Structure formats: structure tokens, C-alpha cells
C-alpha positions as CSV (number, residue, x, y, z in Angstrom):
1,M,113.1,44.6,154.4
2,A,116.0,43.5,152.2
3,P,116.5,45.6,149.1
4,P,115.6,44.0,145.8
5,A,118.3,42.5,143.6
6,C,118.1,45.5,141.2
7,V,121.1,46.2,138.9
8,L,121.3,48.8,136.2
9,S,121.4,46.3,133.4
10,D,118.0,45.2,134.6
11,L,116.8,48.8,134.5
12,L,118.0,49.3,131.0
13,Q,115.7,46.5,129.8
14,R,112.6,48.3,130.8
15,D,110.6,49.4,127.7
16,W,110.7,53.1,128.5
17,L,114.5,53.0,128.7
18,R,115.3,50.6,125.9
19,T,113.3,52.7,123.4
20,A,115.2,55.8,124.5
21,H,118.5,54.3,123.5
22,T,120.2,55.6,126.6
23,P,123.9,56.3,125.7
24,L,125.5,55.0,128.9
25,T,128.6,53.1,128.3
26,G,129.5,49.6,129.6
27,L,131.9,51.3,132.1
28,D,129.1,53.5,133.4
29,T,126.8,50.6,134.1
30,A,129.6,48.4,135.4
31,F,130.6,51.1,137.9
32,A,127.0,51.4,139.2
33,N,126.6,47.6,139.4
34,F,129.8,47.3,141.3
35,L,128.7,49.9,143.9
36,H,125.4,48.1,144.2
37,S,127.1,44.7,144.7
38,Q,129.2,46.2,147.6
39,Q,126.2,47.9,149.3
40,A,122.8,47.2,147.8
41,S,120.3,50.0,147.5
42,A,116.5,49.7,147.4
43,D,116.3,52.9,145.3
44,P,117.0,52.4,141.6
45,R,117.7,56.1,141.2
46,H,120.9,55.6,143.2
47,L,122.2,53.4,140.4
48,W,121.3,56.0,137.9
49,L,123.1,58.7,139.8
50,A,126.3,56.6,140.0
51,A,126.2,55.7,136.3
52,L,125.5,59.4,135.3
53,T,128.4,60.6,137.4
54,S,130.7,58.1,135.6
55,H,129.2,59.2,132.3
56,Q,129.9,62.9,132.9
57,W,133.5,62.2,133.9
58,S,134.1,60.4,130.6
59,R,132.6,63.4,128.8
60,G,135.0,65.8,130.4
61,H,132.9,67.1,133.3
62,A,134.4,67.2,136.8
63,C,131.0,66.4,138.3
64,L,127.3,65.8,137.8
65,D,125.7,69.2,138.5
66,L,122.4,68.2,140.0
67,A,120.8,71.7,139.7
68,S,121.6,71.8,136.0
69,L,120.5,68.3,135.6
70,H,117.1,69.3,136.8
71,S,116.8,72.3,134.5
72,Q,118.8,71.4,131.4
73,A,119.4,67.7,131.3
74,A,119.8,67.4,127.5
75,L,122.5,70.1,127.3
76,L,124.3,68.8,130.4
77,L,124.3,65.1,129.3
78,G,124.6,65.7,125.6
79,W,121.5,63.5,125.0
80,S,118.4,64.0,122.9
81,G,115.1,65.0,124.3
82,E,113.9,61.4,123.8
83,Q,116.8,60.1,125.8
84,T,116.5,62.5,128.7
85,A,112.7,61.8,128.9
86,G,113.7,58.3,130.1
87,L,115.5,59.6,133.2
88,P,113.8,58.9,136.6
89,Q,112.2,61.7,138.4
90,D,113.6,63.5,141.5
91,L,117.2,62.4,141.0
92,C,118.2,65.5,142.9
93,A,116.3,64.4,145.9
94,A,117.6,60.9,145.7
95,A,121.2,62.2,145.8
96,A,120.8,63.1,149.5
97,S,120.4,59.4,150.4
98,L,123.1,57.9,148.3
99,P,124.7,55.0,150.3
100,W,128.0,55.3,148.3
101,A,128.5,59.1,148.8
102,E,130.0,61.2,151.5
103,V,128.5,64.7,151.9
104,H,130.8,67.7,152.0
105,P,131.0,69.9,154.0
106,P,130.3,67.8,157.1
107,N,128.0,70.4,158.7
108,S,125.6,69.9,155.8
109,S,122.1,68.8,156.8
110,H,122.5,65.7,154.7
111,A,125.9,64.7,156.2
112,H,125.7,61.3,157.9
113,T,129.4,60.4,158.5
114,P,131.1,63.6,159.6
115,D,134.2,61.8,160.9
116,L,135.2,61.0,157.3
117,F,135.7,64.6,156.2
118,D,138.8,65.6,158.0
119,S,141.0,65.1,154.9
120,L,140.8,64.5,151.2
121,S,141.2,60.8,151.8
122,G,137.7,59.5,152.5
123,T,136.3,56.0,152.1
124,Q,133.3,56.5,149.8
125,P,133.8,56.4,146.0
126,L,131.4,59.4,145.5
127,V,131.3,62.8,147.1
128,L,128.2,65.1,147.2
129,H,129.4,68.6,147.5
130,I,126.8,71.1,148.8
131,T,127.3,74.9,149.1
132,P,124.9,77.7,149.8
133,Q,125.1,78.7,146.1
134,H,124.4,75.1,145.0
135,P,122.1,73.6,147.7
136,Q,121.1,70.7,145.5
137,G,124.8,69.8,145.3
138,K,127.3,68.5,142.8
139,L,128.1,64.8,142.7
140,Y,131.7,63.8,142.1
141,L,133.8,60.7,141.6
142,R,136.2,60.9,144.6
143,R,139.2,61.2,142.3
144,A,137.7,64.3,140.6
145,W,136.6,65.9,143.9
146,T,140.1,65.3,145.4
147,A,141.8,66.9,142.4
148,E,139.5,69.9,142.5
149,Q,139.9,70.4,146.2
150,T,143.7,70.1,145.9
151,I,143.7,72.8,143.2
152,R,141.5,75.1,145.4
153,Q,143.6,74.5,148.5
154,Q,146.9,75.0,146.7
155,L,145.7,78.2,145.0
156,S,144.3,79.6,148.3
157,A,147.5,78.9,150.1
158,R,149.6,80.7,147.4
159,L,147.2,83.6,147.3
160,A,147.6,84.0,151.1
161,Q,151.4,84.3,150.8
162,P,153.0,87.6,150.2
163,S,155.5,87.7,147.3
164,D,158.9,89.4,147.3
165,V,158.3,92.3,144.9
166,P,161.5,93.8,143.5
167,A,162.0,97.3,145.1
168,D,162.7,98.8,141.7
169,L,159.9,97.1,139.8
170,A,158.4,100.3,138.4
171,Q,161.8,101.5,137.1
172,R,162.5,98.1,135.5
173,L,159.1,98.0,133.8
174,D,159.6,101.5,132.6
175,T,162.6,100.4,130.6
176,L,160.7,97.4,129.1
177,F,157.4,99.1,128.3
178,P,157.4,102.4,126.6
179,A,154.7,104.8,127.6
180,L,151.5,104.5,125.5
181,A,150.6,107.3,123.2
182,D,147.2,107.5,124.9
183,P,147.8,108.1,128.7
184,T,144.2,107.0,129.4
185,Q,144.8,103.5,128.2
186,T,146.3,100.7,130.3
187,D,149.2,98.7,129.0
188,M,147.9,95.2,129.9
189,Q,151.2,93.5,129.2
190,R,152.8,95.7,131.8
191,R,149.9,95.2,134.1
192,A,150.4,91.4,133.8
193,C,154.0,91.8,134.8
194,E,153.0,93.8,137.8
195,V,150.5,91.3,138.9
196,A,152.8,88.3,138.4
197,A,155.6,90.1,140.4
198,A,153.2,90.6,143.3
199,H,151.6,87.1,143.5
200,R,152.7,83.5,143.8
201,V,150.3,82.5,141.1
202,T,149.1,84.4,138.1
203,L,146.8,83.7,135.1
204,I,147.5,85.5,131.9
205,T,144.9,84.8,129.2
206,G,144.5,86.2,125.7
207,G,144.0,85.2,122.1
208,P,146.7,84.5,119.6
209,G,149.1,87.4,119.0
210,T,148.1,89.3,122.2
211,G,151.7,89.0,123.5
212,K,151.5,86.4,126.2
213,T,155.0,85.0,125.5
214,T,156.5,88.5,125.1
215,T,155.0,89.5,128.5
216,V,156.5,86.4,130.2
217,V,159.9,87.1,128.8
218,R,159.8,90.6,130.1
219,L,158.6,89.3,133.5
220,L,161.4,86.8,133.6
221,S,163.9,89.5,132.6
222,T,162.6,91.7,135.4
223,L,162.9,89.0,138.0
224,V,166.3,87.9,136.8
225,G,167.5,91.4,136.7
226,A,166.4,92.0,140.3
227,A,168.3,88.9,141.3
228,L,171.6,89.7,139.6
229,G,174.4,89.3,142.1
230,E,172.4,86.8,144.1
231,K,171.8,83.1,143.6
232,P,170.5,82.6,140.0
233,L,166.8,82.1,139.7
234,R,165.8,78.5,138.8
235,I,163.3,78.9,135.9
236,H,161.2,76.1,134.3
237,L,159.1,76.3,131.2
238,A,156.5,73.7,130.3
239,A,153.5,73.0,128.1
240,P,151.0,70.1,127.9
241,T,152.3,68.5,124.6
242,G,155.6,68.1,122.9
243,K,154.5,70.3,120.0
244,A,153.4,73.1,122.4
245,A,156.6,72.8,124.3
246,A,158.7,73.1,121.1
247,R,156.7,76.2,120.0
248,L,157.1,77.8,123.5
249,T,160.9,77.2,123.3
250,E,161.0,78.9,119.9
251,S,158.9,81.8,121.0
252,I,160.9,82.4,124.2
253,A,164.2,82.2,122.3
254,Q,163.0,84.7,119.7
255,A,161.8,87.1,122.4
256,L,165.0,86.8,124.3
257,D,166.9,88.1,121.3
258,N,165.6,91.5,122.2
259,M,166.8,91.3,125.8
260,P,170.2,92.5,127.2
261,Q,172.9,89.8,126.9
262,E,173.5,89.6,130.7
263,L,169.9,88.6,131.1
264,R,169.7,86.2,128.1
265,G,172.5,84.1,129.6
266,R,170.4,83.5,132.7
267,I,167.2,82.5,131.0
268,S,167.1,79.2,129.2
269,P,164.4,79.0,126.5
270,Q,164.1,75.2,126.7
271,A,160.6,74.1,127.6
272,H,159.5,70.6,128.6
273,T,156.3,68.7,128.5
274,L,154.4,68.7,131.8
275,H,154.8,64.9,132.0
276,R,158.6,65.2,131.7
277,L,158.8,68.2,134.0
278,L,156.8,66.4,136.7
279,H,158.5,63.0,136.1
280,L,155.3,61.3,135.2
281,T,155.3,58.2,133.1
282,G,151.6,57.6,133.0
283,S,151.9,54.2,134.6
284,P,148.6,52.8,135.9
285,G,147.9,53.4,139.6
286,Q,150.3,56.2,139.9
287,S,149.7,58.3,143.0
288,Q,148.3,61.8,142.8
289,A,151.4,63.3,144.4
290,A,153.8,64.7,141.8
291,H,157.6,65.1,141.8
292,Q,158.6,68.1,143.9
293,L,160.4,70.6,141.7
294,A,163.5,72.6,142.8
295,T,162.5,75.8,141.2
296,D,161.8,79.5,141.7
297,V,159.6,80.3,138.7
298,V,157.4,77.9,136.6
299,V,155.7,79.1,133.4
300,V,153.1,76.8,131.8
301,D,151.9,77.7,128.3
302,E,148.7,76.4,126.7
303,A,147.2,76.0,130.2
304,S,143.7,75.6,128.7
305,M,144.8,72.1,127.7
306,V,145.7,71.1,131.2
307,D,143.1,68.8,132.7
308,L,141.9,68.6,136.3
309,E,144.2,66.0,137.7
310,M,147.3,67.3,135.9
311,M,146.7,70.7,137.3
312,A,146.5,69.3,140.8
313,R,149.8,67.4,140.3
314,L,151.4,70.6,138.9
315,L,150.4,72.6,141.9
316,Q,151.6,70.0,144.3
317,A,154.9,69.8,142.5
318,V,155.6,73.6,142.5
319,P,156.9,74.6,146.0
320,S,154.9,77.3,147.8
321,H,157.7,79.9,147.6
322,A,157.9,79.7,143.8
323,R,156.0,81.8,141.3
324,L,153.6,79.9,139.0
325,V,152.5,81.7,135.8
326,L,149.8,80.0,133.7
327,L,149.4,81.2,130.1
328,G,146.5,80.3,127.9
329,D,143.4,81.3,125.9
330,K,140.3,80.7,128.0
331,D,138.2,80.7,124.9
332,Q,139.9,77.7,123.3
333,L,138.8,74.1,123.7
334,A,139.2,72.7,127.1
335,S,141.4,69.7,127.9
336,V,140.7,66.4,126.3
337,E,140.6,64.8,129.8
338,A,138.1,65.9,132.4
339,G,138.0,69.5,133.6
340,A,137.9,73.1,132.3
341,V,140.4,74.5,134.8
342,M,141.6,77.5,132.9
343,S,138.2,78.9,131.8
344,Q,136.7,78.3,135.2
345,L,139.5,79.9,137.1
346,C,139.5,82.9,134.7
347,T,135.7,83.5,135.2
348,G,135.5,82.6,138.9
349,S,136.1,84.6,142.0
350,L,139.1,82.7,143.5
351,M,141.7,84.0,141.1
352,R,140.0,87.4,140.2
353,E,142.8,89.5,141.7
354,C,145.6,87.7,139.9
355,T,144.1,87.2,136.4
356,V,145.0,89.5,133.6
357,T,143.4,89.4,130.2
358,L,145.3,90.6,127.1
359,T,142.9,91.9,124.4
360,H,145.0,93.8,121.9
361,S,146.1,91.4,119.1
362,H,149.5,92.3,117.5
363,R,148.9,89.6,114.8
364,F,145.3,90.4,113.7
365,D,144.6,94.1,113.2
366,A,141.2,95.7,112.6
367,R,141.4,94.8,108.9
368,S,142.3,91.2,109.5
369,G,139.7,88.8,108.2
370,I,140.9,86.1,110.6
371,G,140.7,88.5,113.5
372,Q,137.2,89.5,112.5
373,W,136.1,85.8,112.3
374,A,137.6,85.1,115.7
375,Q,135.8,88.0,117.4
376,A,132.5,87.2,115.8
377,V,132.7,83.5,116.7
378,N,133.6,84.3,120.3
379,R,130.8,86.7,120.9
380,G,128.1,84.2,119.9
381,D,125.2,86.6,120.1
382,A,122.6,87.4,117.5
383,H,124.6,90.3,116.1
384,S,127.7,88.1,115.7
385,Q,125.6,85.5,113.8
386,A,124.7,88.2,111.3
387,E,128.3,89.3,111.1
388,L,129.5,85.8,110.5
389,K,127.1,85.4,107.6
390,A,128.3,88.6,106.2
391,L,132.0,87.5,106.5
392,W,131.2,84.2,104.8
393,Q,129.5,86.0,101.9
394,A,132.4,88.4,101.6
395,A,135.1,85.7,101.5
396,P,136.1,84.8,97.9
397,D,136.0,81.2,96.7
398,A,139.3,79.5,97.4
399,C,139.3,77.7,94.1
400,D,139.4,81.1,92.4
401,S,142.1,82.5,94.7
402,L,144.9,79.9,94.5
403,G,147.6,82.5,94.2
404,D,147.6,85.8,95.9
405,A,144.4,86.0,98.0
406,P,142.9,87.7,101.0
407,D,143.5,86.1,104.4
408,V,140.1,84.4,104.5
409,T,138.6,82.4,101.7
410,R,135.8,79.8,101.5
411,L,135.6,76.4,99.9
412,Q,132.3,75.5,98.4
413,L,132.4,71.7,97.7
414,T,129.9,69.0,98.4
415,H,132.3,66.1,98.8
416,A,136.0,65.3,99.2
417,A,136.3,63.6,95.8
418,D,135.8,66.9,94.0
419,P,139.1,67.5,92.0
420,R,139.0,71.2,93.1
421,L,140.0,70.0,96.6
422,G,143.2,68.6,95.1
423,A,144.0,72.0,93.6
424,V,143.6,73.8,96.9
425,V,145.7,71.4,98.9
426,R,148.4,71.1,96.2
427,Q,148.7,74.9,96.3
428,G,148.9,74.8,100.1
429,W,151.6,72.2,100.1
430,R,153.3,73.4,96.9
431,E,156.7,74.0,98.6
432,W,156.6,70.7,100.5
433,L,155.7,68.8,97.4
434,A,158.5,70.4,95.4
435,L,161.1,69.5,98.0
436,L,159.6,66.0,98.3
437,A,159.8,65.3,94.5
438,A,163.6,65.0,94.7
439,H,163.3,62.0,97.0
440,R,160.2,60.1,95.7
441,D,162.5,57.7,93.8
442,G,164.5,56.8,96.9
443,Q,167.2,59.5,96.5
444,P,168.9,59.8,100.0
445,C,167.8,62.8,102.1
446,S,170.3,64.7,104.2
447,D,169.4,66.0,107.6
448,A,169.2,69.6,106.3
449,Q,166.8,68.4,103.5
450,A,164.7,66.5,106.0
451,L,164.5,69.5,108.3
452,A,163.4,71.7,105.4
453,L,160.7,69.1,104.5
454,L,159.4,69.0,108.0
455,H,159.2,72.8,108.3
456,S,157.5,73.2,104.9
457,L,155.0,70.5,105.7
458,T,153.7,72.3,108.8
459,R,153.2,75.6,107.0
460,F,149.8,74.3,105.7
461,C,147.4,72.1,107.5
462,V,143.9,70.6,107.1
463,L,141.9,70.7,110.3
464,C,138.8,68.6,110.7
465,A,136.1,69.0,113.3
466,V,135.3,65.3,113.5
467,R,137.3,62.1,113.2
468,E,134.8,59.9,111.4
469,G,132.4,60.5,108.6
470,P,132.8,61.7,105.0
471,L,134.6,64.9,106.1
472,G,136.3,63.4,109.1
473,V,140.0,62.8,109.5
474,T,140.0,59.2,108.6
475,Q,138.3,59.4,105.2
476,L,139.7,62.8,104.4
477,N,143.3,61.6,104.8
478,A,142.6,58.9,102.2
479,H,141.2,61.5,99.8
480,L,144.2,63.8,100.4
481,E,146.7,61.0,99.7
482,R,145.1,60.4,96.3
483,A,144.8,64.1,95.5
484,L,148.5,64.5,96.2
485,G,149.6,61.3,94.5
486,L,150.9,59.8,97.7
487,G,150.7,56.2,98.9
488,Q,149.4,54.7,95.7
489,G,151.0,51.3,96.3
490,A,150.2,48.7,99.0
491,Q,153.2,49.8,101.2
492,P,152.0,51.7,104.3
493,W,155.3,53.4,104.8
494,Y,155.6,55.3,101.5
495,I,158.0,58.1,100.8
496,G,156.4,61.3,102.0
497,R,153.9,59.8,104.5
498,P,153.5,62.4,107.2
499,V,152.7,61.0,110.7
500,M,151.8,62.4,114.1
501,V,152.8,60.6,117.3
502,T,149.8,59.8,119.4
503,R,151.4,58.7,122.6
504,N,154.5,59.8,124.5
505,D,157.4,57.4,123.9
506,Y,160.3,58.3,126.3
507,T,162.5,55.5,124.8
508,L,162.5,57.2,121.4
509,G,162.3,60.7,122.9
510,L,159.1,61.4,121.0
511,M,156.1,63.2,122.5
512,N,152.4,63.1,121.7
513,G,151.9,65.6,118.9
514,D,155.3,65.3,117.3
515,I,155.2,65.2,113.5
516,G,157.5,63.3,111.2
517,V,157.8,62.4,107.5
518,C,158.8,59.1,106.0
519,L,161.9,59.6,103.9
520,P,165.0,57.8,102.6
521,D,167.7,58.7,105.2
522,P,171.3,59.7,104.2
523,N,172.0,56.0,103.5
524,G,168.9,55.6,101.4
525,V,167.1,53.5,104.0
526,V,163.4,54.3,104.6
527,R,163.1,56.0,108.0
528,V,160.8,58.5,109.6
529,A,162.5,61.9,110.2
530,F,161.5,64.0,113.3
531,V,163.0,67.2,114.6
532,A,165.7,65.9,116.9
533,S,164.4,67.5,120.1
534,A,160.9,68.4,121.0
535,N,162.5,70.8,123.6
536,D,164.5,72.8,121.1
537,A,162.9,73.4,117.8
538,R,165.5,76.0,116.8
539,Q,168.3,73.5,116.3
540,T,169.4,73.5,112.6
541,G,170.2,70.3,110.9
542,A,169.2,68.2,113.9
543,V,167.0,65.3,112.8
544,R,166.1,62.1,114.6
545,W,165.7,59.1,112.1
546,V,163.4,56.4,113.4
547,A,162.7,53.0,111.9
548,P,159.0,52.7,111.0
549,S,158.8,49.4,112.8
550,R,159.5,51.2,116.1
551,L,156.5,53.5,115.7
552,D,153.5,51.7,117.1
553,A,151.4,54.9,118.0
554,V,151.2,57.2,114.9
555,D,148.5,58.4,112.6
556,T,148.8,59.7,109.0
557,V,148.5,63.5,109.4
558,L,147.7,65.2,106.2
559,A,144.5,66.0,108.1
560,M,144.2,66.2,111.9
561,T,141.4,67.1,114.3
562,V,141.2,70.6,115.8
563,H,141.8,69.0,119.2
564,K,145.1,67.6,118.0
565,S,146.1,71.0,116.6
566,Q,146.0,72.7,119.9
567,G,149.4,74.2,120.8
568,S,150.3,74.4,117.1
569,E,150.2,77.2,114.5
570,F,150.3,77.1,110.7
571,E,150.8,79.7,108.0
572,H,147.6,78.5,106.2
573,V,144.8,76.4,107.7
574,L,142.0,74.7,105.8
575,L,139.2,74.3,108.4
576,V,136.7,71.5,107.5
577,L,133.3,71.2,109.0
578,P,131.0,68.2,108.4
579,A,127.7,68.5,106.4
580,L,125.7,67.2,109.4
581,D,125.6,68.6,112.9
582,A,127.4,66.8,115.7
583,P,127.6,67.3,119.5
584,V,131.3,68.0,119.3
585,L,130.8,71.1,117.1
586,S,130.9,74.2,119.3
587,R,132.0,77.8,119.4
588,E,135.2,76.8,121.1
589,L,136.1,74.3,118.4
590,V,135.5,76.7,115.5
591,Y,137.5,79.5,117.3
592,T,140.4,77.1,118.1
593,G,140.5,75.8,114.6
594,L,140.5,79.2,112.8
595,T,143.0,80.8,115.2
596,R,145.6,78.1,114.4
597,A,146.1,80.1,111.2
598,R,148.7,82.9,111.3
599,H,148.2,84.4,107.8
600,R,145.6,82.5,105.7
601,L,142.4,80.7,106.6
602,T,140.1,78.7,104.3
603,V,136.8,77.5,105.6
604,W,135.1,74.5,104.1
605,A,131.5,74.3,105.3
606,P,129.3,72.4,102.8
607,N,126.3,73.1,105.0
608,T,126.5,76.6,106.4
609,Q,123.7,76.0,108.8
610,V,126.0,73.6,110.6
611,L,128.6,76.4,110.9
612,W,126.0,78.8,112.4
613,Q,124.7,76.2,114.8
614,A,128.3,75.3,116.0
615,C,129.1,79.0,116.6
616,A,125.9,79.4,118.7
617,R,126.7,76.3,120.9
618,R,129.0,76.7,123.9
619,V,130.8,73.9,125.6
620,L,129.3,73.3,129.1
621,R,131.6,71.6,131.5
622,S,130.5,71.1,135.1
623,G,132.8,71.8,137.9
624,G,133.3,73.8,141.1
625,L,136.4,75.9,140.4
626,G,134.3,78.8,138.9
627,D,132.1,79.1,142.0
């Protein structure tokens, strides 16, 4: 019997689905309809599965976890109870008969085309991955499954290879790591160096100030020292964004100042973005294979921001003989694109022997309010909820503490038009505003003055949890402009306008995340000043002046989202939560936002219940790397 002409758009017109307001996108339904047009199915659940797999990929999941879908659909899909009530029954059972999916591994009882599984290049657009631990399976888009399997295969191959450990490793580490006062304690930084020296790939995770960069510099010094007299080691440093790469460059350069001169000359602190390192341009249809690097050691900072496909490309690009060291904080927000590679690898079994967690913070001591907030948010249990409420009550009002204040304050305002917000942000940007005042009338700005303005701007930052809404980035930027007396005319490119680049521009040498300020250049012409090189933030007096007309991918950045702040640090952060709950609010988001602050944190939560709910909610991203 021929299958009925049933497409998902028809299914969505059924009363029980239309009233549920099912949040599938046009892309999700188009994908399912396309598969049906190529090979029709008589089972409408098949279209649902295809659309849901596409839906999960767009939400950052590597796959559709069928077991979790059966037990916790609302949490997995991010839908309301009313919406999940409209899902067809027995979707897990229907997955076994999907006409557009190959089953892996081929010896599965559901496999029907075993000849297609000899490589990662199959013919079906979906892959149903079944394991003894997950007999109901995980349904992947082929691109996601290919990336995940590439990561797994590359890591397994590296773990199976012995590494050339320096014969005098212990003696070298003795000179770099003084003995601890308590002999029963383990120096985890030293342990991280030992593990990295013995393995082709290493994960080093830890919160802000736990010494990840210092550890890597000592590791590089050990490896370079062992190679003295031989061919110099080829070392590459990278990070996901231009801002993160610049900060890594600065951190490495500062740490190298404490190393012997003979070693400093053989370690360049210059870091690149991953796109530039791998020679990726982001052009449509680019193959999965990445540029093969000529290197001996690759260090990638902010690895929690690296998505599934980028990690696969990185592993393909780093030769098997080289060491790969991934640094990051597994508790931070995952990548914007699909995948939660860092957190899954840190908690899974594959990388257990070569993962080191640094726990001692050199930045936040036991008395640090920011440190106490970070620990309480991360734990997420009933005790930590009580602790967070106590910390909130103990924090003084920011409006009463504009001068000298403890490291954590709270802002108790109901709306952004409150004049007290202006007082808080003017205090935060007081140095920047004072420097800017000399050029508001068009007085030319030298490179040194522009650099000082750029550095003073980024000492304070307003971080928002959401982009839209009364306390989202878009509206809050407008309120902040008025509060600071900026942009009062109709001219969009006003003197003092701070902007963030939102897309890599290799022609201009600007990377996603770079921040600039609109100023009169040395000739009095209105230009946007950026630090000259995203790869060397330590250059003094080096400024790139860009005509505003050439900047077609920038946003005003008095306020930015927490997501955009990843890879950055600020002296003082004002963290803003909305008055209404939203799916994006999570423990990871709050933790990431508050740990961007080095010395001072102000929390603005007009509805504290939203803060407690956010800290109790974890980001759930489906994938197989943690199995």
C-alpha cells in the first residue's frame, strides 16, 4: 500500500498540535518534509523524529537522546508541559524503523544496511547510535555524528600513543614548583604538568584564578628546556575568539617574565584565533578536514567555548606526534554552536586518565565574596540555595557604596530608567568618562590616548542574561547611553560610542569579540579605534583606526550578553538578570557572568526568585562524548 501524502506541515494543523504552539522552526519542518519527499514514510512519527533532531541541533545538542526524550521531554526540548503533551507516543520505538537513518554499530539488532558503516561517510542523513548503555539510542544529524566520532577516534588514537617524557622531568618540575608546606597535599599544577608531559592530549580545567595559564607556561618551559640543543619546539597558542586570544597572549607574556631568559626566547606568547590557526574562513560548504599544522605543541585556552565541529577540525589539524593541551572551565557556559565538548570529556570515561582539575583559586580567597558566590552557584544543592540567599542579604546596596565597597554589592532597582542606575554606571566608568571628556568636542585623539580609552572602557562592564526585554542588551544599551549622556543626537557614530565586532573580518584584521571606541583620530576625522592586533594586546601605542563605513557587523557594547563576555575579564562587573524567568537562565550562565569580575561584582536581580531558579537549573546538552 502506498504511503499517505503526509507532511509535517499537515500534522501541525491538527487541533491537538496547533493549540500546543509547538516551537518547531521552519527549518525543522522543511528538513522533515524534504526527507519525506525523497523517501515517503507511512509513519508520521518519522517526520516528528527528523524535525526534533533538527530542532535539538539548533538548540546546541549533538543529538536527540531518545531515552531522555521518553523520561524528561520538557527539560530536553525546552518546551512547556502543554507543548510536550502534543508529542506522538512511542517515538523511541518508531526510531528503529526510520527510513532515513543508518543504525550504528552495524551489528545492532536494528541495523538494516550494514555495508554502509565501514567509514564515517555514509549515505543516510540521520544516524541512530545504539550502545549497551543506551539501547533506545541517540538520533544524530550525520554531520553531528561524524564530528563526534571524529573526536572520539582522534582522542583514542592519541591516548594509545606513548609520549616522549623528558628523562629529567622530576628534577625540572622541582625547580618550578616549590614543595608544599603540607606534604599530604598534592600540588595540582605540578600534577597537570606531569600528566601533560606523559600524554599526547591533556585537559586542564579549573575556575578563574586557579593557575591554568601559569601551569601551561611551566609545562612549556619544561618541554623547551628538555629540548635545548635540539631542534626548537614549534609551539602554537590559540583561543576561540579574538578577545580570548588577546587575553591569552597577555597572560602568557606576563607568566614568561618569571622564566629564565634562555627559555623566554624560545616561547612566543602570541596566540591566534582557532579560525586563523586552522586557516578556516567560514565559507559555505567547507569540508570537515582542517589545515594540517606543522607543530609540536598546541595549547587552546577557553576550550569550553569550542563547539563539536570545531573540535573535530582541531583534532584533525594537530598531527598525531604533537601534544595538545586544552584549557578551560567545565562549569562555564558551553559553546554557542552545538556540543558541550569540554564538560562531557571532563566528566566522561574516555579522558579520565589525562584530565586534571585545578581547585585552589589564587584570585578568590576564603574571604572573597565573588569566590563564595561562585562556589555556591556551582554546587546548586539545597544548602547552596540557602547560602546564596544569605550572601544576597549580606551584600550592601550598590547605590550606597559608590566609593570604597566590598567586592560584592547588590542593586535593587525595578526598572532601567531609575536615575540610580546612572549613578552606578557613571561610577564604574568614571575613568573612561574623564578621559573621553577631552575629545567630546572633536579634539584629535593620539594613539596613546585612544589606547588608554580602550583599556579604561573594559575595566567595567554591564553583562545581561538576555538580549531582548526591558533588562536585555538592546534596551539597556539605550538606557545606558542616556544615563552617560552619550549619543544624544541623530548621528549613530557619535564620539565615545563603544562597539563590539560580531563577525570575523580578515580584511580589516578584526575578530569576533574585538572592542573599539568611536573617536576623532589624530587628524580629527571620526574613526573607530581598536587595539592594533588581537594577537598581541601588550603592544603600547598601537591602534588601528577604521572608518565607521567599513564596519558592517558591530553592536553598541555598553552592555553585552554573558555569552559574548566569555574569554574576557573585567575589574568590575554589573550582572543584570531579567525580572521574568527565561529558558536561557541557568547555573552556568550566572556562574560565567559573575566570574568575569576580577575584583568587584554588582548583581542586579529585580526579582530574586528568578535568580534562585536560574541557579537551580543546569544546562542539559545531549551528546555521546561523556559516555
